C-alpha positions in Angstrom: 0.0 0.0 0.0 1.4 3.6 -0.6 -1.1 5.5 1.5 1.6 8.2 1.5 2.3 8.6 -2.1 0.2 9.7 -5.2 1.9 7.3 -7.3 3.0 7.2 -10.6 -0.7 6.2 -11.7 -2.3 9.0 -9.9 -3.7 11.8 -12.4 -4.1 15.6 -12.1 -6.5 16.8 -9.6 -9.9 17.2 -10.3 -11.5 19.0 -7.3 -10.4 22.5 -8.7 -12.0 25.5 -7.0 -14.6 23.5 -5.3 -15.5 24.6 -1.5 -14.8 21.7 0.8 -18.4 22.0 2.2 -19.4 21.5 -1.6 -17.4 18.2 -1.9 -18.9 16.9 1.1 -22.0 17.8 0.0 -21.8 15.9 -3.3 -20.3 13.1 -1.4 -23.8 12.7 0.3 -25.3 11.5 -3.0 -23.3 8.5 -3.6 -25.5 5.4 -3.9 -24.8 2.2 -1.8 -21.8 0.5 -2.4 -20.2 -3.1 -1.4 -16.9 -4.6 -2.1 -16.0 -7.9 -0.9 -18.0 -7.3 2.4 -16.9 -3.4 2.9 -20.2 -1.6 2.5 -20.5 2.2 2.6 -23.9 3.8 2.3 -25.0 7.2 1.3 -25.4 8.3 5.1 -21.5 7.7 5.4 -20.8 10.9 3.0 -23.3 13.1 4.8 -21.9 16.4 6.0 -23.1 19.9 6.4 -22.7 22.5 3.6 -20.5 25.7 3.9 -20.8 28.8 1.4 -18.4 28.5 -1.4 -15.4 31.1 -0.8 -12.9 32.7 -3.5 -9.5 32.3 -2.3 -5.7 32.1 -3.6 -2.4 31.2 -2.5 -0.7 33.4 -0.7 3.0 33.5 0.7 3.0 32.2 4.0 0.0 30.4 3.9 0.3 26.8 5.5 -0.6 24.1 3.4 -0.8 20.1 3.9 0.1 17.7 1.4 -0.5 14.1 1.9 1.6 11.3 0.3 4.5 14.3 0.3 7.2 11.6 0.3 5.6 10.1 -3.1 6.5 10.8 -6.5 3.5 12.7 -7.3 3.2 14.0 -3.6 7.0 15.3 -3.5 6.4 17.2 -7.1 3.5 19.1 -5.5 5.7 20.0 -2.5 8.3 21.4 -4.5 5.7 23.4 -6.7 4.2 25.0 -3.3 7.5 25.7 -2.1 8.1 27.6 -5.4 4.8 29.6 -4.9 6.3 30.5 -1.5 3.8 29.2 0.6 4.8 26.9 4.0 4.1 23.2 3.2 3.7 20.5 5.7 4.2 17.0 4.1 1.8 13.9 5.7 3.7 10.4 5.3 3.5 7.1 6.9 6.1 6.3 9.6 7.6 3.5 7.2 7.7 5.7 4.3 11.2 6.3 2.6 11.9 10.6 2.6 14.3 10.4 0.0 12.1 12.6 -2.1 12.0 15.3 0.5 15.5 15.6 1.5 16.8 19.2 0.9 13.1 20.4 0.7 12.2 23.0 2.8 9.3 21.6 4.4 7.8 20.2 7.9 7.3 16.5 7.8 4.6 15.0 9.9 4.1 11.4 10.6 0.3 10.2 10.3 -1.9 7.8 8.3 -5.1 8.4 6.5 -6.9 5.8 8.7 -5.7 7.5 11.8 -7.9 10.4 12.3 -6.1 11.6 15.7 -3.0 11.8 13.3 -4.8 13.6 10.7 -6.4 16.2 13.0 -2.4 17.1 14.4 -1.4 17.4 10.8 -4.0 19.5 9.8 -3.8 22.3 12.8 -3.3 25.7 11.3 -3.8 24.5 7.8 -5.3 26.7 5.3 -5.2 24.5 1.9 -4.8 20.9 1.6 -3.7 18.8 -1.5 -4.8 14.9 -0.9 -2.3 13.2 -3.1 -2.0 9.9 -0.7 -3.6 6.7 -2.1 -3.4 3.0 -2.0 -3.0 2.6 -5.7 -2.6 -1.3 -6.1 -4.5 -2.6 -8.8 -5.0 -5.9 -6.7 -4.7 -6.9 -3.3 -5.5 -10.1 -1.5 -7.7 -8.3 0.7 -9.4 -5.6 -1.4 -11.0 -3.8 1.6 -7.7 -2.3 2.3 -7.4 -0.5 -0.5 -11.1 0.9 0.1 -10.2 1.8 3.7 -7.4 3.9 2.1 -9.1 5.5 -0.6 -12.4 5.9 0.4 -12.5 5.8 4.2 -9.3 7.4 4.5 -10.5 10.3 2.0 -13.6 10.8 4.2 -11.4 10.9 7.5 -9.5 13.7 5.9 -12.3 15.6 4.7 -13.9 15.7 7.9 -10.7 16.2 9.7 -10.1 19.1 7.4 -13.8 20.7 8.0 -13.5 20.4 11.6 -9.9 22.2 11.3 -11.4 25.2 9.1 -9.3 24.2 6.1 -10.5 26.2 3.2 -9.9 24.2 0.1 -9.1 20.8 -0.8 -7.4 19.7 -4.2 -8.0 16.0 -4.3 -5.6 13.9 -6.5 -8.0 11.4 -8.3 -7.5 9.0 -11.4 -8.9 8.7 -15.0 -10.4 5.6 -13.7 -13.2 7.6 -12.4 -14.5 9.1 -15.4 -16.4 7.5 -18.1 -14.2 7.7 -21.3 -15.6 4.5 -23.3 -17.1 6.1 -26.7 -16.0 9.6 -25.8 -15.5 12.0 -29.0 -14.3 15.1 -26.8 -12.0 15.4 -23.7 -14.0 14.3 -20.5 -14.0 16.0 -17.1 -15.5 15.0 -13.6 -18.9 15.8 -15.4 -18.4 12.6 -16.9 -18.3 10.6 -13.9 -17.8 6.4 -13.7 -20.6 5.2 -11.7 -18.9 2.7 -8.8 -20.6 -0.2 -10.0 -19.1 0.1 -13.3 -15.4 0.2 -12.4 -13.7 -2.8 -12.6 -11.5 -3.8 -9.7 -11.1 -2.5 -6.1 -8.7 0.4 -6.8 -10.7 1.8 -9.7 -13.7 1.6 -7.7 -12.3 3.3 -4.8 -11.4 6.2 -6.9 -15.3 6.4 -7.9 -16.2 6.2 -4.7 -14.1 8.7 -3.1 -14.9 11.3 -5.8 -18.5 11.3 -4.8 
């Protein structure tokens, strides 16, 4: 599992300028899903909505990057440092940190399935870049992938809401889009239904987007 890395298969963020409240509000509409005995219902995604805000990165703003030590996550860390913002990178305890060597960022240890660690990592954070994922295409126990990518994302969003985070940029995957038969570029408005996705990883990404 690479719950601390965006991984080479991760795609560019698709949540754009949505407010955190709107992201959680959309999540409430997810139909019931079940994978290998791991069940989520629409109630799991319910959260209060908050008004949309217009904000932009400013020098000194504190940002948190999950999966900060991974291939994609460390690239996001570098880009944010280049913008002059303060960066905090969330990594798992066992994660190699070679990609962060020499970078002017704070490293904190945590896990998407540990809400206390997420609460601590989000203190004082204005923007959250959620890059971490378990991107294995197969696992003996598929529920591990679901826990990291769906439950872990929900944990993170809920803790971010409680911490007053203003924006989340969520790194998704093309697997969450309906591309079959498309004659033009598609975006998140062409979402693939969870039951249409093949395999636990792809299905977890469609579920996490809702």
